[in-house]
C-alpha positions in Angstrom: 85.6 72.4 138.9 82.0 72.3 137.7 79.0 71.9 140.1 75.5 71.4 138.9 72.4 70.8 141.1 69.3 68.9 139.9 66.1 67.7 141.4 65.7 64.0 142.4 63.0 63.6 139.8 65.6 64.0 137.1 68.2 61.7 138.7 68.9 58.0 138.5 71.1 56.0 141.0 71.4 52.2 140.7 67.8 51.6 140.1 66.6 53.4 143.3 65.6 56.4 141.2 64.1 55.6 137.8 64.4 59.2 136.3 66.9 59.7 133.5 70.4 61.0 134.2 70.4 64.8 134.2 72.2 66.6 131.3 75.0 68.6 132.8 76.3 71.8 131.0 79.1 73.8 132.5 78.6 77.6 132.1 82.4 78.2 132.0 83.7 75.6 129.6 80.6 75.5 127.5 80.7 71.6 127.4 84.3 71.4 126.1 86.1 69.0 128.3 89.7 68.0 128.6 90.7 64.4 129.5 93.3 63.2 132.0 91.5 64.7 135.0 90.7 62.1 137.7 92.3 63.7 140.8 90.5 64.2 144.1 88.9 67.6 144.5 87.3 69.6 147.3 84.5 68.5 149.6 81.6 66.8 148.0 79.0 69.2 149.3 78.4 72.8 148.3 78.4 75.4 151.0 74.9 75.6 152.5 73.9 72.1 151.3 72.6 69.5 153.7 74.7 66.5 154.7 71.9 64.0 154.5 73.5 62.2 151.7 71.6 59.1 150.6 74.2 57.8 148.1 77.3 58.9 146.3 78.1 57.4 142.9 81.0 58.0 140.5 80.6 57.6 136.8 83.3 58.0 134.1 82.9 60.9 131.7 84.7 60.1 128.5 85.5 62.4 125.6 84.8 61.1 122.2 87.8 59.5 120.6 89.8 59.4 123.9 90.8 56.5 126.0 91.1 58.5 129.2 88.1 59.7 131.3 87.2 62.4 133.7 85.6 61.7 137.0 82.0 62.7 137.7 80.5 62.6 141.2 76.8 62.8 142.1 75.3 63.3 145.5 71.6 62.5 146.3 69.9 64.1 149.3 66.7 63.2 151.1 65.3 66.6 150.1 65.4 65.5 146.5 68.3 67.6 145.5 71.1 66.1 143.4 74.6 67.6 143.3 76.9 66.7 140.5 80.6 67.5 140.4 83.0 66.9 137.5 86.3 68.3 136.3 87.1 69.1 132.7 90.6 70.3 133.2 94.0 68.7 133.4 95.4 67.7 136.8 96.9 70.7 138.6 95.5 73.3 136.0 93.3 76.1 137.1 90.3 77.3 135.1 91.8 80.2 133.1 90.5 82.2 130.1 93.7 81.6 128.2 92.8 77.9 127.6 89.3 78.6 126.4 88.3 78.9 122.8 87.2 82.1 121.2 83.5 82.7 121.8 81.1 84.0 119.1 81.3 87.5 120.6 85.1 87.4 120.5 85.1 86.4 116.8 82.6 89.2 116.0 84.9 91.7 117.6 87.9 90.4 115.5 85.8 90.3 112.3 84.7 94.0 112.9 88.3 95.2 112.6 89.2 92.9 109.8 86.2 94.2 107.7 87.6 97.8 108.3 90.6 96.8 106.3 93.1 96.6 109.2 96.0 94.2 109.0 96.7 91.5 111.6 99.3 93.5 113.6 97.0 96.5 113.8 94.0 94.4 114.9 96.2 92.7 117.5 97.3 96.1 119.0 93.8 97.5 119.1 92.2 94.5 120.8 95.0 94.2 123.3 94.6 97.8 124.1 90.9 97.5 124.6 90.9 94.3 126.8 93.1 94.7 129.8 91.4 92.2 132.2 92.8 88.7 132.4 89.4 87.2 132.9 88.5 87.8 129.2 89.7 85.5 126.4 90.6 88.5 124.2 93.3 89.5 126.7 95.2 86.4 125.7 94.7 86.9 121.9 97.6 86.2 119.5 98.2 86.9 115.8 97.4 83.2 115.1 93.9 83.6 116.6 93.2 86.6 114.3 94.4 84.7 111.2 92.5 81.6 112.1 89.3 83.7 112.7 89.8 85.5 109.4 90.2 82.1 107.6 87.3 80.5 109.5 84.9 83.4 108.7 86.1 83.7 105.1 87.2 87.3 105.5 90.3 87.2 103.2 90.0 90.0 100.7 89.3 88.8 97.2 89.5 85.1 98.1 86.6 83.1 96.5 88.4 79.8 96.5 91.3 78.1 98.2 93.2 78.0 94.9 94.4 81.4 93.5 93.6 80.6 89.9 90.1 79.2 90.6 89.4 82.3 92.7 90.3 84.6 89.8 88.3 82.5 87.4 85.2 82.8 89.6 85.7 86.6 90.0 86.0 87.0 86.2 82.9 84.9 85.8 80.9 87.4 87.9 81.4 90.0 85.1 81.2 93.0 87.5 81.8 96.3 85.8 83.5 97.7 88.9 86.2 95.1 88.8 87.5 96.2 85.4 88.9 92.7 84.5 88.9 93.3 80.8 90.9 90.3 79.7 92.0 87.1 81.5 94.1 84.4 79.9 94.6 81.7 82.5 97.0 78.8 82.0 94.9 75.8 81.2 97.9 73.5 81.6 101.3 73.5 83.3 103.6 76.1 81.8 100.8 78.0 80.2 100.5 81.8 79.9 98.9 84.0 82.6 97.7 87.4 81.4 95.3 89.7 83.2 94.4 93.3 82.1 92.6 95.5 84.6 91.1 98.9 83.7 88.5 100.0 86.2 85.8 102.7 85.4 87.8 105.2 87.5 91.0 104.5 85.5 89.0 104.9 82.3 88.2 108.5 83.4 91.9 109.0 84.1 92.9 107.9 80.7 90.3 110.2 79.1 91.5 113.2 81.2 95.3 112.9 81.4 96.6 110.4 78.8 97.0 113.1 76.1 99.9 114.7 78.0 101.9 111.5 78.1 102.3 108.1 79.8 105.1 106.3 81.6 105.4 102.5 81.7 107.5 100.2 83.8 107.1 96.8 85.4 108.0 95.2 88.7 108.1 91.8 90.4 107.8 90.4 93.9 104.1 91.5 94.2 102.9 87.9 94.7 104.3 84.5 95.7 104.4 83.5 92.0 106.7 84.5 89.1 104.3 87.2 87.9 105.2 90.7 86.7 103.0 93.8 87.1 103.2 96.5 84.5 101.4 99.9 85.1 100.4 102.6 82.7 101.2 105.7 84.8 99.6 109.1 84.2 100.3 112.5 85.7 97.5 114.7 87.0 97.2 118.5 87.1 99.5 118.7 90.2 102.3 116.5 88.8 101.3 113.4 90.8 101.5 110.0 89.3 98.2 108.0 89.1 97.8 104.4 87.7 95.7 104.3 84.5 95.8 100.5 83.7 97.4 97.3 85.0 98.9 94.3 83.3 99.7 91.2 85.4 101.5 88.6 83.3 103.8 85.6 83.7 105.9 86.9 80.7 106.3 90.6 80.0 106.7 90.3 76.2 105.2 92.0 73.2 102.2 89.7 73.1 101.2 90.5 76.7 101.8 94.2 76.3 99.9 94.2 73.0 96.9 92.7 74.9 97.0 95.7 77.3 96.9 98.3 74.5 94.2 96.4 72.7 92.0 96.6 75.7 92.8 100.3 76.0 91.9 100.9 72.4 88.5 99.1 72.9 87.6 101.4 75.7 89.2 104.6 74.6 90.0 104.9 70.9 91.3 108.5 71.2 94.3 107.2 73.2 97.1 109.3 71.8 99.7 110.4 74.4 102.2 113.1 73.4 105.1 111.4 75.2 105.8 107.8 75.9 108.4 107.5 78.8 109.9 104.1 79.5 113.3 102.5 80.3 115.6 101.1 77.7 113.4 98.3 76.5 111.5 98.0 73.3 108.7 95.7 74.6 106.2 98.5 75.6 107.0 100.7 72.6 106.7 98.0 70.0 103.4 96.8 71.5 102.1 100.4 71.5 103.0 101.1 67.9 101.5 97.8 66.8 98.1 98.8 68.2 98.4 102.5 67.5 100.6 102.7 64.4 99.3 106.2 63.3 99.9 108.0 66.6 102.6 110.6 66.5 103.9 109.9 70.0 107.4 110.9 71.0 109.3 108.1 72.7 111.5 109.2 75.6 114.0 107.0 77.4 114.4 107.4 81.2 117.2 109.9 81.7 118.4 108.2 84.8 118.8 104.8 83.2 120.6 106.3 80.2 123.1 108.3 82.4 123.8 105.2 84.6 124.5 103.0 81.6 126.8 105.6 79.8 128.8 106.4 82.9 129.2 102.8 83.9 130.6 102.1 80.4 132.9 105.1 80.8 134.2 103.9 84.2 134.8 100.4 82.7 136.8 101.6 79.7 139.0 104.2 81.4 141.0 103.9 84.7 140.0 105.6 87.8 141.3 109.2 88.5 142.6 109.5 84.9 142.5 112.9 83.2 140.7 111.5 80.2 138.0 110.0 82.3 137.5 113.3 84.2 137.4 115.3 80.9 135.0 113.1 79.1 132.8 112.7 82.3 132.6 116.5 82.6 131.4 117.0 79.1 128.9 114.1 79.5 127.4 115.8 82.5 127.2 119.0 80.5 125.5 117.2 77.7 122.8 115.7 79.9 122.0 119.1 81.4 121.5 121.2 78.2 117.8 121.6 77.4 118.6 124.2 74.7 119.2 122.4 71.4 121.9 124.9 70.3 123.9 124.5 73.5 123.4 120.7 73.4 124.8 120.6 69.9 127.9 122.6 71.0 128.5 120.2 74.0 128.0 117.2 71.7 130.4 118.5 69.2 133.0 119.1 71.9 132.6 115.6 73.3 132.7 113.8 69.9 135.7 115.9 68.9 137.6 114.7 72.0 136.7 111.1 71.2 137.8 111.5 67.6 141.2 112.9 68.6 142.1 110.0 70.9 140.2 107.0 69.6 143.2 105.8 67.5 145.7 105.9 70.3 143.5 104.7 73.3 141.7 101.4 73.0 139.5 102.4 76.0 138.3 105.6 74.4 137.7 103.6 71.1 135.5 101.1 72.9 133.5 103.8 74.7 133.0 105.8 71.5 131.8 102.7 69.7 129.3 102.0 72.5 128.1 105.6 72.6 127.6 105.8 68.9 125.9 102.4 68.5 123.4 102.6 71.4 122.8 106.3 72.0 124.0 108.7 69.4 121.8 107.2 66.6 118.7 107.7 68.7 119.5 111.1 70.1 115.9 112.3 70.1 114.9 109.7 72.7 117.3 110.8 75.5 118.4 114.4 74.6 117.2 116.9 77.3 116.0 119.5 74.7 113.4 117.0 73.4 111.7 116.6 76.8 111.1 120.1 77.9 107.3 119.7 78.0 107.2 116.0 78.9 105.4 114.7 81.9 108.6 113.4 83.4 112.4 113.0 82.7 112.6 109.6 84.3 110.4 106.7 85.2 110.5 107.6 88.9 106.8 108.1 89.0 106.5 104.4 88.2 109.1 103.5 90.9 107.3 105.7 93.5 104.0 103.9 92.6 105.7 100.5 93.0 107.0 101.6 96.4 103.6 102.7 97.5 102.0 99.5 96.4 104.5 97.2 98.0 105.1 98.9 101.3 101.7 100.6 102.0 99.1 98.3 100.4 100.9 95.0 100.4 102.5 95.5 103.8 106.1 94.8 102.6 105.1 91.2 101.9 106.0 89.4 98.7 104.1 86.3 99.6 100.6 87.6 98.7 98.1 85.5 96.8 97.4 86.5 93.2 93.7 87.1 93.9 94.5 89.2 96.9 96.8 91.4 94.7 94.0 91.7 92.1 91.5 92.8 94.8 93.9 95.5 96.0 94.6 96.8 92.4 90.8 97.0 91.7 90.1 99.2 94.7 93.3 101.3 94.8 92.3 104.1 92.4 89.5 105.6 94.5 91.8 105.5 97.6 94.5 107.4 95.8 92.0 109.8 94.3 90.6 110.6 97.8 94.1 111.2 99.1 94.8 113.6 96.3 91.5 115.4 96.8 92.3 115.9 100.5 95.7 117.3 99.6 94.1 119.8 97.2 91.2 120.8 99.4 93.3 121.4 102.5 96.2 123.0 100.7 98.7 120.3 101.8 102.0 120.7 100.0 103.8 117.7 101.5 102.3 115.3 99.0 103.1 117.5 96.0 106.8 117.1 95.3 106.9 119.5 92.4 105.0 122.2 94.1 107.3 121.9 97.1 110.4 122.1 94.9 109.0 125.2 93.1 108.5 126.9 96.5 112.2 126.2 97.5 113.5 127.6 94.2 111.2 130.7 94.6 112.7 131.3 98.0 116.2 131.1 96.6 115.2 133.6 93.9 113.9 136.0 96.5 117.1 135.8 98.5 119.1 137.1 95.6 117.4 140.6 96.0 119.1 142.0 92.9 118.8 140.4 89.5 119.1 142.0 86.1 118.0 139.8 83.2 118.9 141.0 79.7 116.5 140.9 76.9 117.9 139.5 73.6 114.7 139.2 71.5 111.0 139.0 72.0 111.1 135.6 73.6 114.8 135.1 74.6 116.6 136.5 77.6 120.1 136.2 79.1 120.0 135.6 82.9 123.1 135.6 85.1 124.2 132.7 87.2 123.6 132.8 90.9 126.8 131.1 91.9 129.3 131.6 89.0 130.3 135.1 88.1 130.3 136.1 84.5 128.2 133.0 83.7 125.0 133.5 81.7 122.1 131.2 80.8 119.6 131.5 78.0 115.9 131.8 78.9 113.3 131.0 76.3 109.7 132.2 76.9 106.7 130.8 75.2 102.9 130.7 75.6 101.6 128.7 78.5 100.1 125.4 77.2 98.7 124.3 80.6 95.0 123.6 81.0 95.2 124.6 84.7 97.7 126.5 86.8 98.1 123.7 89.3 101.6 123.0 88.1 102.6 126.7 88.3 104.5 128.1 91.2 102.0 128.9 94.0 103.9 132.1 94.8 104.8 133.7 91.5 102.8 131.6 89.1 105.7 130.9 86.8 104.9 128.1 84.3 107.5 125.3 84.2 106.5 124.4 80.6 106.4 127.9 79.0 109.8 129.0 80.3 112.9 126.9 79.5 116.3 127.7 80.9 119.6 126.3 79.7 120.9 125.8 83.3 121.4 122.3 84.6 118.3 122.6 86.8 116.1 123.6 83.9 115.8 120.0 82.6 113.5 118.8 85.4 109.9 118.3 84.3 107.2 120.2 86.1 109.6 122.5 88.0 111.0 125.9 87.2 114.6 126.7 88.0 115.5 129.6 90.2 116.5 131.7 87.2 112.9 131.4 85.9 111.5 132.5 89.3 114.0 135.4 89.4 113.1 136.4 85.9 109.4 136.4 86.8 110.0 138.5 89.9 112.5 141.1 88.6 111.8 141.4 84.9 109.6 144.5 85.3 106.5 145.5 83.5 107.6 144.7 80.0 104.4 143.9 78.2 106.1 141.9 75.5 107.6 139.5 78.1 104.3 138.6 79.7 103.3 134.9 79.4 100.0 134.3 77.9 97.9 132.8 80.7 95.4 130.9 78.5 94.3 128.8 81.4 92.8 131.5 83.6 89.2 130.4 82.9 89.7 126.7 82.2 89.7 125.2 85.6 88.8 121.5 85.6 86.9 119.7 88.3 89.1 117.4 90.4 89.0 113.8 89.4 86.6 111.4 91.2 85.4 113.8 93.7 82.5 116.1 94.4 81.6 119.1 92.2 83.9 122.0 92.6 81.1 124.1 94.2 80.9 121.6 97.1 84.6 121.9 97.9 86.3 124.5 100.1 88.2 127.0 97.9 91.9 126.7 98.4 93.2 130.3 98.3 96.6 131.0 96.8 97.2 134.0 99.0 98.2 136.3 96.2 96.0 138.0 93.7 98.5 140.3 91.9 102.2 141.0 91.6 101.8 143.8 94.1 100.6 141.3 96.8 103.5 139.0 95.8 106.1 141.8 96.3 104.7 142.7 99.7 104.8 139.0 100.8 108.4 138.7 99.6 109.3 141.9 101.5 107.7 140.6 104.6 109.7 137.4 104.5 112.9 139.4 104.0 112.2 141.6 107.0 111.3 138.7 109.2 114.6 137.0 108.3 116.5 140.2 109.3 114.6 140.4 112.6 115.4 136.8 113.4 119.0 137.5 112.6 119.0 140.5 115.0 117.4 138.3 117.8 120.1 135.7 117.2 122.8 138.3 117.5 121.3 139.6 120.8 121.0 136.1 122.2 124.6 135.4 121.4 125.7 138.6 123.1 123.6 138.0 126.2 124.9 134.4 126.5 128.6 135.2 126.0 129.0 138.5 127.9 129.6 137.8 131.5 130.1 141.3 132.9 127.6 142.3 135.6 128.5 146.0 136.4 126.0 148.8 136.6 126.5 149.9 133.0 125.9 146.4 131.7 122.7 146.0 133.8 121.4 149.5 132.6 122.0 148.5 129.0 120.1 145.2 129.5 117.2 147.1 131.1 117.0 149.6 128.2 117.0 146.6 125.7 114.3 144.9 127.7 112.1 148.0 127.6 112.6 148.3 123.8 111.8 144.7 123.2 108.7 144.9 125.5 107.3 147.8 123.5 108.0 146.0 120.3 106.2 142.9 121.6 103.2 145.0 122.6 103.1 146.7 119.2 103.4 143.3 117.4 100.6 141.7 119.5 98.4 144.7 119.5 98.5 145.2 123.3 97.5 141.6 124.0 99.2 139.6 126.7 101.8 137.2 125.5 101.0 133.5 126.0 102.5 131.9 129.1 104.1 129.0 127.2 106.0 130.0 124.1 107.5 127.4 121.7 111.2 127.5 121.4 112.6 128.6 118.0 114.3 125.3 117.4 111.1 123.3 118.0 110.6 121.0 115.0 107.2 120.7 113.3 108.2 117.4 111.8 108.1 114.1 113.7 111.3 112.2 114.7 111.1 109.9 111.7 110.9 112.8 109.2 113.7 114.7 110.9 116.0 111.6 110.9 115.3 110.9 107.3 116.0 114.6 106.4 119.3 114.4 108.3 120.3 111.3 106.5 119.5 112.8 103.1 121.5 116.0 103.9 124.4 114.0 105.2 124.5 112.0 102.1 124.5 115.1 99.9 127.3 116.6 102.0 129.4 113.5 101.9 129.3 113.3 98.1 132.2 115.1 96.5 130.7 117.9 94.5 132.1 117.8 91.1 132.3 121.6 90.6 131.8 122.4 87.0 134.8 124.5 86.1 134.8 126.9 83.1 136.2 124.0 81.0 132.8 122.3 80.9 130.7 125.4 80.0 129.2 125.6 76.6 129.9 129.4 76.5 133.6 128.6 76.5 133.4 126.5 73.4 134.7 128.1 70.2 132.4 126.9 67.5 135.0 127.7 64.8 137.2 125.0 66.2 134.6 122.2 66.1 135.0 119.7 63.3 131.9 117.5 63.9 129.0 117.5 61.5 125.6 118.0 63.3 124.0 115.7 60.7 126.3 112.7 60.6 128.0 113.3 64.0 131.4 112.6 62.5 134.5 114.4 61.2 134.2 112.8 57.7 131.1 112.4 55.6 129.8 108.8 55.4 130.9 106.8 52.3 128.6 104.8 50.1 131.2 102.1 49.6 133.6 101.2 52.5 136.3 100.5 49.9 136.5 104.2 49.0 138.0 105.0 52.4 141.6 104.7 51.1 140.7 106.9 48.1 139.2 109.6 50.3 142.2 109.9 52.6 143.5 113.4 52.2 140.6 114.6 50.1 139.2 118.0 51.0 136.0 118.1 53.0 133.5 120.8 52.2 132.0 122.4 55.4 129.0 124.7 55.6 127.9 126.6 58.8 124.6 128.1 60.0 124.3 131.9 59.8 122.6 132.0 63.2 124.1 129.3 65.6 127.3 128.6 63.6 126.6 124.8 63.6 128.8 122.9 61.1 127.6 120.4 58.5 129.2 118.5 55.6 128.2 119.7 52.2 127.6 116.1 51.2 125.3 115.5 54.2 123.0 118.4 53.5 119.5 117.8 52.2 118.2 121.3 52.8 119.7 124.7 53.7 117.5 125.3 56.8 119.4 124.7 60.0 118.2 121.7 61.9 119.6 122.9 65.2 118.2 126.4 65.7 115.5 126.4 63.0 116.3 130.1 62.4 119.4 130.3 60.2 120.6 128.8 56.9 123.6 126.8 56.0 126.1 128.6 53.8 129.7 128.0 52.7 
């Protein structure tokens, strides 16, 4: 109900008053009326008004475009006061803030949070938490109100036009250096090609700094509502974290599109020459790279996870479940994929190929598997063999998969219905966000975001727990280290000079380098992480000067990328300045563990013993006195705090604990395939192997297939290496130097 009072001078009633009709504005509804309201209302006069009514008139108040009207009632008094009543609501509806439109102030409040980069659910939660009074319109806000406000105020990120393609064309036409849109081929007709290359100035700095170590490439889909694929050139920083170096958004991920990506990289950075090129089993990225950079001596590496999955799936398809042949071949395949020492790898490969050669004529399944293994993997051994990726940035393309997960779940909000221009806007601004996150981790010493550093700490802890370790020196750079779990099992440790520019990838506790030390154990193949044997060797090797690793990076610290100068940052201490400090720290951890064990034993005894005689009480009193003195000595005489956290109090939140429990339960549920002595390379007698390390077969290859019948029964000349005892056919040799160990020579 709206009531407006006006003077008689501004009123007009049936010609008695010649003044124009007063313009009525409701302070509640702001002039927005609703039709269908013509019911009777309260008394005509306001409280306190006079009753000397001269005349009451009713006039229809119509809404534009509506056939129904609202009633308006005017009262004229002798005093010259005019009272006007009208209703702008439906019959029976009260005046409530829920039915009102958003005011300008309300929209400004919503726009403030949208400009901060908050998504719609977050804005909704914040506004509902701030406005708890039902009299305000924002109390009744919904997600649709926020989306409509964002659309009405044109606050969608990266949207310059209602059409995605036109929006990207407009943004490309701005030619802003910060956007990094280096190339844009838009489809000019239906079915045309879409190709967009993005390399921002920050990513150009990343390419200049980290690309020499190696790159990893992979593509993904479902980032937009269209059939577009996103390929990313991933780099690895000093701490082993993946960072995106360039983006390719294309409708077809073929050689032409990938070639456009590398052409733009070459225009910006001609010195682009990565040492390793890690990708999955596809030739698109590699062929495009070699087309643009034909003279680069880059080592191509296949993703170890994809290779193992394909090979074991083929083995499971060819051989029946739970068969002895499948178990035997699977065991040697696992050994083959965990040998980072080339000599041990050659022995495992010879054993596997020998088993296949013995049974391929009698078993069609083994014949099919051998044909597959030789055709697709054996001829390109250098691309997937563990010994060829010791110093690589990664064994798998999981740094790409982790980036895809971060992009889709964190920045895209788990939505695959994004506009293309919105995705491009996110990609352009994502590098500074990741750089700041990494800078915070480094400056504050946060280890949770550094997977490799965390794993190094866990392996160091395992090495400290062994307490006694006796590595045996074989040569100036080779050692024999015993296994932690299997008695009489030894691994070979190779020590080289540290090639790292910084020590960020080293263990923060013992500073062992994951690149300089290579172990032949299964855990030694993981990039950026040192196995527990390497940690134990570093701790227990003694003061042998010849075994010291050259720390060439002691004075070559680099400034963190895209951050302030190093002098402006807080120095993150490592806690240890020498091996003496390290030994004291390890000793402290050991003593603390023993003390906690004693406390646990006492707690168990106190809770299980139910006797309450005089002797028992006296014993408890003596124990209490000893513990009280120990507490006073530990705390320096200070009073203990009134509230003490329980020992089982978790520092992780519920979500992290539940995820950790799920991971551990999965690991326990898996049947651990214990590697028996049958699958150890030390148990292989090289004298019994009949596989040539050059041709990977029992017989030398023939120039003419028709000569096979003639060569049946003919003697085969075998030569072996004087150092590693690897076997070769005399007909396959092109030089006498051993291609396996690079130390011995082939002789008859």
